[in-house]
C-alpha positions, 0 to 999 in steps of 0.5 A: 500500500502506498505510504501517501494514502490518507488514513481513515478511522471508521466504524461501520455502523456509525452514521457520521462515519457512513456519510464520510465514507459515502463522500470518499467513495463517490469522489474516489479518494482512496484511504487506508481503512482502520476499522475501530471497535468503539469499546477499545479505541486504538491509541493511534487514533486517540493520539491524533484526535483526543476527542476519540470519536469516528470518523477521523481522517489523517492526511499524508501531510499530517493534517487531521480532519475530525468532523464527518462534514469536514471529511465530506467537503475535503473529499468532494473538493478533491473530486466531485464527479456527480456534482454533490456540492452543486445541487440542481436546486438551491445552494451549498449554503442551503444544504449545510443549513439542512445538515445543521438541523439534522446534526442538531435538533434531529440528532438530539431527538434521535438519540433520546428515542433510540437510547432513552436509557442514556439520558436521565431527562428522558421519561418517554422516548415516544415524545422524542420519536414524535419530535423527530417525526415532525422534522421528517414530515418536512423532509417528506414534503420536500421530497414530494417535489423532487426525487432527492432533497435538492433536485432530481439528483443526489447531492451532499445533503442526501448523503449527509442525512441518509445514515441518520434517517436510516437509524431513526427508521430502524429503531422501530421499523414497523412503526416507521413503515406505517407512517404517512411518509411515502416520499421519504420512505421511497427516498430512503429505500432507494439510497439503501439499495444503491451500489454506493451505499452497499459498497460503504457497508462492507464489513472489515475486521477491527484494526490493530497496530501492525495489521494490514490496512485495506484500501477504501474504497475498493480500487475500481 
């Protein structure tokens, strides 16, 4: 493996890591992948990123990107073959505003819906499910007009949100599927069935120092 590859610390099921891998994959920015076990995080990752959350991307020059959106933007600024940064409708600023709402209010309610036992202030997880559902109805209305969130082709916003909508849906799939969210459900199903998404969900063994590092995404 070339020593010039960036190093990506990732965890397969983390939605933040998923969206970073989506951007790295579509932009064909190859990395040395280090799959992390969250209960036993490698010292090498903590040394370069003391906050110890995935994803982390260490560039060959030594720069470290510790936020998933920063990794997405870095990758797409290197190569954006499908124009994820230039949506059919709207602007990059409008996309990042929508992503901020996902990462703020929606993630707040998602965590308390999915993991109510982690939060002392949660007495009824369904209250947070309902608050998350309200945000999803707005996305559903947006998707009633176009195939994707900012037009009929995929953009940064779609890739940034889909792992979190997936996590919300999978918390109680029967309940989610029964909701009047036909356009959002269609959008989610399409992304989850796509070769791009399936490709970023390949399972890799946990990395330890000295292990061979697979190249991600797989060379074409």
